[in-house]
C-alpha positions as CSV (number, residue, x, y, z in Angstrom):
1,M,82.1,41.8,111.0
2,F,85.0,43.9,110.0
3,E,87.4,42.1,107.6
4,K,90.3,44.5,107.9
5,I,91.4,47.2,110.3
6,L,94.2,49.8,110.0
7,V,96.0,50.5,113.2
8,A,96.9,54.2,113.2
9,N,99.6,54.0,115.9
10,R,102.9,52.4,116.8
11,G,104.6,50.7,119.7
12,E,103.0,48.5,122.3
13,I,99.4,49.7,121.8
14,A,99.7,48.9,118.1
15,V,100.8,45.4,119.0
16,R,98.0,45.1,121.6
17,I,95.3,46.1,118.9
18,I,96.8,43.7,116.4
19,R,96.6,40.8,118.9
20,A,92.9,41.6,119.6
21,C,92.2,41.7,115.9
22,K,93.9,38.3,115.3
23,E,91.7,36.8,118.0
24,L,88.6,38.2,116.3
25,N,89.9,36.8,112.9
26,I,90.3,40.3,111.5
27,R,93.1,41.2,109.2
28,T,95.3,44.2,110.1
29,V,97.2,46.9,108.3
30,A,100.1,48.7,110.1
31,V,101.3,52.2,109.2
32,Y,104.8,53.2,110.1
33,S,107.3,56.0,109.9
34,E,110.8,55.5,108.4
35,A,112.1,55.2,112.0
36,D,109.7,52.3,112.7
37,V,110.5,50.1,109.7
38,N,111.7,47.3,112.0
39,S,109.1,47.8,114.7
40,M,107.2,44.8,116.1
41,H,103.8,46.1,114.9
42,V,105.0,46.2,111.4
43,Q,106.2,42.6,111.6
44,M,103.0,41.4,113.2
45,A,100.4,43.0,110.9
46,D,99.2,41.3,107.7
47,E,100.1,44.4,105.7
48,A,102.3,47.5,106.4
49,I,102.5,50.9,104.7
50,C,105.1,53.6,105.3
51,I,103.5,57.0,105.8
52,G,106.4,59.3,106.2
53,K,109.5,60.5,107.9
54,P,110.4,59.9,111.6
55,A,108.8,63.0,113.0
56,S,105.3,62.3,114.1
57,G,104.2,65.5,112.3
58,E,105.3,63.9,109.1
59,S,103.8,60.5,109.7
60,Y,101.5,59.5,112.6
61,L,99.8,62.9,112.8
62,R,99.2,63.2,109.0
63,I,95.5,62.5,108.5
64,D,95.8,62.6,104.7
65,R,98.5,59.9,104.6
66,I,96.7,57.6,107.1
67,I,93.5,57.9,105.0
68,S,95.4,57.3,101.8
69,A,96.9,54.2,103.4
70,A,93.4,53.0,104.5
71,E,92.0,53.5,101.1
72,I,94.8,51.7,99.4
73,A,94.5,48.8,101.7
74,D,90.7,48.9,101.5
75,V,90.1,48.7,105.2
76,D,86.7,48.7,107.0
77,A,87.9,50.7,110.1
78,I,90.7,52.5,111.7
79,H,91.8,52.1,115.4
80,P,93.7,55.1,116.6
81,G,95.1,53.6,119.9
82,Y,96.1,56.3,122.3
83,G,98.0,59.6,121.7
84,F,98.5,60.9,118.2
85,L,95.1,61.3,116.5
86,S,93.1,59.2,119.0
87,E,91.1,62.2,120.4
88,N,90.9,64.2,117.2
89,A,87.3,64.8,116.3
90,H,88.2,66.0,112.8
91,F,90.0,62.8,112.2
92,A,86.9,60.8,113.3
93,D,84.8,62.9,110.9
94,V,87.2,62.4,108.0
95,C,87.1,58.6,108.6
96,E,83.3,58.6,108.5
97,N,83.2,60.8,105.4
98,C,85.4,58.3,103.7
99,N,83.1,55.4,104.7
100,I,85.8,54.1,107.2
101,R,84.6,53.3,110.7
102,F,86.5,55.1,113.4
103,I,87.0,52.8,116.4
104,G,86.4,55.2,119.2
105,P,83.8,57.7,120.4
106,S,81.8,59.8,117.8
107,S,83.0,63.2,116.9
108,R,79.8,64.5,118.6
109,A,80.9,63.0,121.9
110,M,84.5,64.3,121.4
111,N,83.2,67.8,120.8
112,A,81.0,67.6,123.9
113,L,84.2,66.8,125.8
114,E,86.5,68.8,123.5
115,D,88.8,70.1,126.2
116,K,89.1,70.3,129.9
117,A,87.3,73.5,130.2
118,I,84.3,72.3,128.2
119,S,84.3,69.0,130.1
120,R,84.3,70.8,133.3
121,N,81.1,72.7,132.4
122,L,79.5,69.5,131.2
123,A,80.2,67.9,134.6
124,K,78.8,70.9,136.4
125,K,75.6,70.7,134.5
126,A,75.4,66.9,135.1
127,G,75.7,67.5,138.9
128,V,79.1,66.1,139.3
129,P,81.5,67.9,141.7
130,I,84.2,70.0,140.2
131,P,87.0,71.9,141.9
132,P,86.4,75.6,142.5
133,G,87.9,77.6,139.7
134,S,87.5,79.9,136.6
135,D,84.2,79.6,134.7
136,G,86.2,79.7,131.4
137,L,89.5,80.5,129.9
138,I,91.9,83.0,131.5
139,E,92.8,85.7,129.1
140,N,95.4,87.7,131.0
141,E,97.4,88.1,134.3
142,Q,94.9,90.4,135.9
143,E,92.1,87.9,135.4
144,A,94.3,85.1,136.8
145,L,95.1,87.1,139.9
146,K,91.4,87.9,140.4
147,I,90.4,84.2,140.2
148,A,93.2,83.2,142.6
149,K,92.2,85.8,145.1
150,R,88.6,84.6,145.0
151,I,89.2,80.8,145.4
152,G,92.4,81.1,147.5
153,Y,95.9,79.7,147.1
154,P,97.3,77.2,146.2
155,V,95.8,77.1,142.7
156,I,96.8,75.1,139.6
157,I,97.0,76.6,136.0
158,K,96.0,74.0,133.4
159,A,96.1,73.8,129.7
160,I,92.7,73.0,128.2
161,A,94.3,70.7,125.6
162,G,96.5,67.6,125.7
163,G,97.7,65.7,128.7
164,G,100.7,64.0,130.2
165,G,101.2,66.8,132.7
166,R,102.2,69.4,130.1
167,G,100.9,72.9,130.5
168,M,100.3,72.6,134.2
169,R,101.8,74.7,137.0
170,V,100.9,75.1,140.7
171,A,101.1,78.5,142.3
172,H,101.2,79.4,146.0
173,N,101.3,83.2,145.7
174,D,100.9,86.1,143.2
175,V,104.5,86.0,142.0
176,S,104.4,82.2,141.2
177,L,101.0,82.6,139.7
178,I,102.1,85.1,137.1
179,K,105.2,83.1,136.3
180,G,103.2,79.9,136.1
181,Y,100.6,81.4,133.9
182,H,103.0,82.4,131.2
183,T,105.0,79.1,131.5
184,A,101.9,77.0,131.2
185,R,100.7,78.9,128.2
186,S,104.1,78.7,126.5
187,E,104.4,74.9,127.2
188,A,100.8,74.3,126.1
189,E,101.4,76.1,122.8
190,K,104.6,74.1,122.1
191,S,103.0,70.8,123.0
192,F,99.5,71.1,121.7
193,G,99.4,74.2,119.4
194,N,96.9,75.7,121.9
195,S,98.0,78.1,124.6
196,A,94.6,78.4,126.3
197,V,94.5,77.8,130.1
198,Y,92.1,77.9,133.0
199,I,92.6,77.9,136.8
200,E,91.4,75.5,139.5
201,K,91.8,75.3,143.3
202,F,94.8,73.0,143.9
203,I,93.8,70.0,146.1
204,E,96.8,69.2,148.3
205,N,97.8,65.5,148.8
206,P,95.3,64.4,146.1
207,H,94.6,60.9,144.9
208,H,94.2,60.5,141.2
209,I,91.5,57.9,140.6
210,E,89.8,57.2,137.3
211,F,86.9,55.1,136.1
212,Q,86.8,53.0,133.0
213,I,83.6,53.3,131.0
214,L,82.1,51.5,128.0
215,G,79.2,52.6,125.9
216,D,77.5,51.2,122.8
217,N,75.5,52.8,120.1
218,K,72.2,51.7,121.7
219,G,72.5,53.9,124.7
220,N,73.9,51.2,127.1
221,L,76.6,52.5,129.4
222,I,78.6,50.7,132.1
223,H,81.7,51.3,134.2
224,L,84.5,48.7,134.9
225,G,85.6,50.1,138.3
226,E,88.4,52.4,139.3
227,R,92.1,52.6,138.8
228,D,94.4,54.4,141.2
229,C,97.0,56.4,139.2
230,S,98.5,58.5,142.0
231,I,102.1,57.3,141.6
232,Q,103.2,60.0,139.2
233,R,106.2,62.0,138.3
234,R,105.6,65.5,137.0
235,N,102.0,64.6,136.4
236,Q,102.9,61.6,134.3
237,K,101.7,58.2,135.6
238,I,104.3,55.5,136.4
239,I,102.5,52.9,138.4
240,E,98.7,52.2,138.4
241,E,96.6,49.7,140.3
242,T,93.1,48.4,140.8
243,P,91.3,48.4,143.1
244,S,92.4,51.7,144.7
245,P,94.0,51.2,148.2
246,L,92.3,54.4,149.3
247,I,88.8,53.3,148.4
248,E,89.4,49.7,149.7
249,T,90.7,50.8,153.1
250,K,89.0,54.1,153.8
251,F,86.1,55.1,151.5
252,K,84.4,51.9,150.1
253,D,81.2,53.9,149.4
254,L,83.1,56.0,146.9
255,R,83.2,53.3,144.3
256,K,79.4,53.4,143.7
257,K,79.3,57.2,144.0
258,M,82.2,57.9,141.6
259,G,81.0,55.1,139.2
260,R,77.6,56.8,139.0
261,A,79.2,60.2,138.5
262,A,81.3,58.8,135.7
263,L,78.2,57.4,134.0
264,K,76.4,60.7,134.4
265,I,79.1,62.5,132.4
266,A,79.2,59.8,129.8
267,E,75.5,60.0,129.4
268,A,75.5,63.8,129.1
269,A,78.1,63.5,126.3
270,H,76.3,60.6,124.5
271,Y,79.5,58.7,124.9
272,T,80.2,55.5,123.0
273,S,83.3,53.2,122.9
274,A,85.9,53.0,125.7
275,G,86.8,56.0,127.7
276,T,88.1,57.1,131.1
277,V,86.6,59.6,133.5
278,E,89.3,61.0,135.8
279,F,88.8,62.4,139.3
280,I,90.9,63.7,142.2
281,V,90.0,62.6,145.7
282,D,91.1,64.4,148.8
283,D,92.1,62.9,152.2
284,H,88.5,63.3,153.5
285,G,86.9,61.3,150.7
286,N,85.6,64.3,148.6
287,F,86.0,63.8,144.9
288,Y,86.1,66.2,142.0
289,F,85.9,65.7,138.2
290,L,89.1,66.3,136.2
291,E,88.6,65.3,132.6
292,V,87.5,62.5,130.2
293,N,90.1,60.6,128.2
294,K,88.3,59.8,125.0
295,R,90.3,56.7,124.0
296,V,91.7,53.5,125.4
297,Q,94.1,54.2,128.3
298,V,97.7,53.0,128.6
299,E,96.7,51.4,131.9
300,H,93.6,49.5,130.6
301,P,95.2,46.0,131.1
302,I,94.8,46.1,134.9
303,T,91.1,46.6,134.5
304,E,91.0,43.7,132.1
305,E,92.8,41.5,134.7
306,V,90.3,42.1,137.5
307,T,87.2,42.0,135.4
308,G,88.1,39.5,132.7
309,I,86.7,41.9,130.0
310,D,88.8,42.6,126.9
311,I,88.5,46.4,126.5
312,V,90.1,46.6,123.0
313,K,87.8,43.8,121.7
314,Q,84.8,45.6,123.2
315,Q,85.9,48.8,121.3
316,I,85.9,46.9,118.0
317,L,82.6,45.2,118.6
318,I,80.9,48.5,119.5
319,A,82.3,50.1,116.4
320,M,80.7,47.3,114.4
321,G,77.4,48.2,115.8
322,E,77.2,45.4,118.3
323,P,75.3,46.1,121.6
324,L,77.1,45.6,124.9
325,R,76.5,42.0,126.0
326,I,77.6,43.1,129.5
327,S,75.3,44.8,132.0
328,Q,76.6,46.6,135.1
329,S,75.5,43.7,137.3
330,D,77.6,41.4,135.2
331,V,80.8,43.3,136.1
332,V,82.5,41.4,138.9
333,F,85.8,42.6,140.4
334,K,88.1,39.8,141.4
335,G,91.7,40.1,142.8
336,H,94.2,42.9,142.4
337,S,96.3,44.1,139.5
338,I,99.3,46.5,139.2
339,E,100.9,48.0,136.2
340,C,104.4,49.5,135.9
341,R,105.2,51.5,132.8
342,I,108.7,50.6,131.5
343,N,110.2,53.7,130.0
344,A,113.5,54.1,128.1
345,E,114.7,56.7,130.6
346,D,117.6,57.0,133.0
347,P,116.1,57.4,136.5
348,F,119.6,58.4,137.9
349,D,120.0,61.3,135.4
350,D,116.7,63.1,136.0
351,F,114.9,60.6,133.8
352,R,116.6,61.7,130.7
353,P,115.3,59.7,127.6
354,S,117.6,56.8,126.7
355,P,117.0,55.9,123.0
356,G,119.3,53.4,121.4
357,R,119.8,49.8,120.5
358,I,118.6,47.1,122.9
359,E,121.3,44.5,123.2
360,M,119.6,42.0,125.4
361,Y,115.9,41.7,126.2
362,Y,114.3,39.2,128.6
363,A,110.7,39.7,129.7
364,P,109.6,38.1,133.0
365,G,106.9,35.4,133.0
366,G,105.2,33.0,135.4
367,R,101.7,32.9,136.8
368,G,100.0,36.2,137.1
369,V,102.5,38.1,135.0
370,R,101.7,39.9,131.7
371,V,104.0,42.0,129.5
372,D,102.6,44.3,126.8
373,S,105.6,45.4,124.8
374,H,107.0,46.0,121.3
375,A,110.6,45.7,122.4
376,Y,113.0,42.9,121.5
377,A,116.8,42.2,121.4
378,G,118.2,44.2,118.5
379,Y,115.4,46.7,118.4
380,T,116.5,50.4,118.3
381,V,114.4,52.7,120.4
382,P,113.9,55.8,118.3
383,P,114.3,59.3,119.9
384,H,111.3,60.7,118.1
385,Y,108.4,59.4,120.3
386,D,107.3,58.7,123.8
387,S,109.8,56.7,125.8
388,L,107.4,53.9,126.8
389,I,108.8,50.5,125.6
390,G,106.5,48.2,127.6
391,K,104.1,47.6,130.4
392,L,104.5,45.0,133.1
393,I,101.2,43.9,134.7
394,T,100.8,41.5,137.6
395,Y,97.6,39.9,139.0
396,G,97.2,38.4,142.4
397,K,94.4,37.2,144.7
398,D,95.0,40.4,146.8
399,R,97.2,43.5,146.8
400,R,100.1,41.9,148.6
401,D,100.1,39.0,146.2
402,A,100.1,41.4,143.2
403,M,102.9,43.5,144.8
404,D,105.1,40.4,145.5
405,K,104.7,39.2,141.9
406,M,105.5,42.7,140.6
407,A,108.7,42.9,142.7
408,R,109.7,39.5,141.5
409,A,108.9,40.2,137.9
410,L,110.8,43.6,137.9
411,S,113.8,41.8,139.3
412,E,113.7,39.3,136.4
413,Y,113.1,42.0,133.7
414,M,116.4,42.4,131.8
415,V,117.0,45.2,129.2
416,T,120.6,46.1,128.3
417,G,122.0,48.7,125.9
418,I,119.7,51.4,127.1
419,K,118.6,52.7,130.5
420,T,115.1,52.0,131.8
421,T,112.9,52.9,134.8
422,I,112.9,49.3,136.1
423,P,115.2,49.9,139.1
424,F,113.3,53.0,140.1
425,E,110.0,51.1,140.1
426,L,111.5,48.2,142.0
427,A,112.5,50.7,144.7
428,I,109.0,52.0,144.9
429,L,107.7,48.4,145.3
430,Q,110.0,48.1,148.3
431,D,108.9,51.4,149.9
432,P,107.0,50.8,153.2
433,N,104.4,53.5,152.5
434,F,103.6,52.2,149.0
435,R,103.3,48.7,150.4
436,R,100.8,50.0,153.0
437,G,98.9,51.8,150.2
438,V,99.5,55.1,151.9
439,Y,100.4,57.5,149.0
440,S,99.1,60.5,147.0
441,T,100.3,62.2,143.8
442,N,103.1,63.7,145.9
443,F,104.6,60.3,146.7
444,I,107.5,60.4,144.2
445,E,108.4,64.0,145.0
446,E,108.6,63.0,148.7
447,L,110.5,59.8,147.9
448,L,113.2,61.7,145.8
449,G,113.5,64.6,148.2
450,G,112.8,63.2,151.6
451,P,114.6,60.9,154.1
452,R,113.7,57.8,152.0
453,R,115.7,59.0,149.0
454,D,118.5,56.5,149.8
455,L,116.2,53.8,148.4
456,I,116.8,55.3,145.0
457,S,120.4,54.8,144.1
458,E,122.3,53.4,141.1
459,K,123.3,50.4,143.2
460,G,119.7,49.8,144.2
């Protein structure tokens, strides 16, 4: 059993990990930047160590400072959360070389899934469908044009590194391809320090569906079902739910097929810990592999709600060398769960970030309502990091029940002093197409630009 774990992250995920550790009777060490001195995770942990200035490059991304803090605090393991260093194979290696357990997949598995292009080739070898596209990286405009001509427009240019929709551009002709190629490379270089891109056929009206996986060090692998993450803005997820309305209403056989495909990829990569295999699904029920997220996901709580399995605790137990006590036949899906990401952004000003001091904070409650957040009245949201300040999760006996609880909970959620995405998400919950479960990744674009845009107004 671990006695002490360092949490190499901040915000709501750091709070989430600390809570799991407390329930396992494991002491915790928080690391924080100067901007986070008053953050909730610092107050909740048993110990806290400042690791640098507000910029993440001078704090949460500094491997040397995190390892120094771990050695000073004499911890057994480090949990990286999501983002920052969570998918950094070098960081995992450094931890192991310092006799500190890394709570996540091995560096071997990370390298096998190093980036989207490598993962794509692994999926192809495992017999999992992938979208038509380039066999490797695109080195110049001429090569990009050649690939686009071969597979046909529209195509999507993708950065091999990172996520969050950065370094991605859709092209419908030669002119937009050349422009998108250079824009994607430039954005990827600024965001990830890696300008490499590849090209895939763009699936129109796609559904973004991912499968949660768990693997131990004994070779046991299971999946915990799917999450539908199609409600996105600029390729960044806003609302997620499980089970997927598309699978439930149109393609029920996909759950087994996609679950098996997810496990094939995990097995090929010798994957351990928690991870997520992401797919796109078209309107005809064809699915294609996208990538593997080698960490706990922001949206993991909805899977926990419908399976009753604590994913963060499972990560910790697996890192301790414990075998999975759950077989695939033990995984039972019950009810429906929805998550809304609460961001400090102004939805009426092109979602401009809204850092600042929270004057009043009231989180909703009641049966079937869960709030994962690090925010509180008097807390100052810093401008240096992601704008996520919390996640609102509801659980119901069916989708309608979960939606009704979410609409009620959003209407109760009060945050003043800053702008948030709460009114925007409440409008989505009232949209007739969303309530019918009829949506794709184009939903928000259509909502903001189509005849239903009147639903989104500052007056609500």
